[in-house]
C-alpha positions as CSV (number, residue, x, y, z in Angstrom):
1,X,0.0,0.0,0.1
2,X,1.3,3.4,-0.8
3,X,1.9,6.2,1.7
4,X,-0.9,8.4,2.7
5,X,-0.7,11.8,0.8
6,X,-2.1,13.1,4.1
7,X,1.0,13.6,6.7
8,X,-1.1,13.1,9.8
9,X,-2.6,9.9,8.4
10,X,0.9,8.7,7.6
11,X,2.2,9.5,11.3
12,X,-0.8,7.5,12.4
13,X,-0.2,4.5,10.4
14,X,3.6,4.9,11.3
15,X,2.8,4.5,15.1
16,X,0.6,1.9,14.6
17,X,3.2,-0.1,12.4
18,X,5.4,0.2,15.6
19,X,2.9,-0.6,18.2
20,X,0.8,-3.4,16.8
21,X,2.0,-5.0,13.5
22,X,-1.2,-7.1,12.8
23,X,-3.5,-4.1,13.4
24,X,-1.2,-2.1,10.8
25,X,-1.5,-4.8,8.4
26,X,-5.2,-4.9,8.6
27,X,-5.3,-1.1,8.3
28,X,-3.6,-1.1,5.3
29,X,-5.8,-3.8,3.4
30,X,-9.0,-1.7,4.6
31,X,-7.4,1.4,3.2
32,X,-6.5,-0.7,0.0
33,X,-10.4,-1.8,-0.1
34,X,-11.5,2.0,0.0
35,X,-9.1,3.2,-2.3
36,X,-9.7,0.2,-4.8
37,X,-13.4,1.2,-4.9
38,X,-12.9,5.0,-4.7
39,X,-9.6,6.0,-6.2
40,X,-10.3,9.8,-5.4
41,X,-11.0,9.3,-1.7
42,X,-9.5,11.6,0.8
43,X,-8.4,10.6,4.0
44,X,-7.7,12.5,7.1
45,X,-7.2,12.0,11.0
46,X,-10.4,12.8,12.8
47,X,-12.0,11.6,16.0
48,X,-8.6,9.6,16.8
49,X,-8.8,7.6,13.5
50,X,-8.8,7.9,9.9
51,X,-11.8,9.3,8.2
52,X,-12.6,8.7,4.5
53,X,-14.5,11.2,2.3
54,X,-15.6,11.6,-1.2
55,X,-17.4,14.8,-1.6
56,X,-18.7,14.1,1.8
57,X,-17.6,11.9,4.7
58,X,-18.6,8.2,4.2
59,X,-16.6,6.2,6.7
60,X,-13.7,5.8,9.0
61,X,-11.0,3.2,10.8
62,X,-10.8,3.4,14.5
63,X,-8.4,1.3,16.5
64,X,-9.8,-0.2,19.4
65,X,-7.9,-2.4,22.2
66,X,-9.0,-5.9,20.3
67,X,-10.2,-4.6,17.0
68,X,-10.4,-2.4,14.4
69,X,-14.0,-0.7,14.0
70,X,-14.7,0.0,10.4
71,X,-17.5,2.7,10.8
72,X,-20.2,3.8,7.9
73,X,-21.5,6.9,8.7
74,X,-25.0,6.0,6.9
75,X,-24.8,2.4,7.6
76,X,-28.5,2.2,8.5
77,X,-29.3,2.4,5.0
78,X,-27.0,-0.5,3.6
79,X,-27.9,-3.6,2.4
80,X,-27.0,-6.3,5.0
81,X,-28.5,-9.6,4.4
82,X,-26.4,-11.4,6.7
83,X,-26.6,-9.0,9.7
84,X,-22.9,-8.2,9.7
85,X,-23.3,-4.4,10.7
86,X,-23.3,-3.9,14.3
87,X,-24.8,-0.7,16.1
88,X,-28.2,0.5,17.1
89,X,-27.5,4.4,16.6
90,X,-29.5,6.6,14.4
91,X,-27.5,6.4,11.3
92,X,-23.8,4.8,11.9
93,X,-23.0,1.0,11.7
94,X,-19.9,-0.5,12.0
95,X,-18.1,-3.9,11.5
96,X,-15.6,-5.2,14.0
97,X,-12.3,-6.1,12.6
98,X,-10.5,-8.5,14.9
99,X,-8.1,-10.2,12.5
100,X,-7.0,-10.5,8.8
101,X,-9.7,-13.2,8.2
102,X,-12.7,-10.8,9.5
103,X,-11.9,-8.8,6.5
104,X,-13.3,-11.5,4.0
105,X,-15.7,-13.0,6.7
106,X,-17.4,-9.8,7.3
107,X,-17.5,-8.9,3.6
108,X,-15.7,-5.6,4.0
109,X,-15.7,-5.1,0.3
110,X,-19.5,-5.6,-0.1
111,X,-20.1,-2.7,2.4
112,X,-17.5,-0.3,1.1
113,X,-18.9,-0.8,-2.2
114,X,-22.4,0.6,-0.9
115,X,-20.8,3.3,1.4
116,X,-20.3,6.0,-1.3
117,X,-23.8,5.4,-2.8
118,X,-25.3,6.1,0.5
119,X,-24.1,9.7,1.1
């Protein structure tokens, strides 16, 4: 994965790489999925994580103690036939990514493809 063009995002990634190699690898793969679907996505540090925007914010990655949370701003509108999204708030839904296998098991690409369509 290429480095972020946002200096603060790259500093954040560098820090995670030094602290937790597995979370760093997961973050990089999740970012690759976002940029593969939306190459013109911009990323920035916000709320202590990486926020993605393409005209408007559509989601973000947040490091938690035991997982990475992939938050979708309008997740409540997403097609979720397997009930993989978590959260009961008015709009947001998230996927808890605990390991590399969860990226496929929780169908991250399926939800990222929907994310921008829902803004």
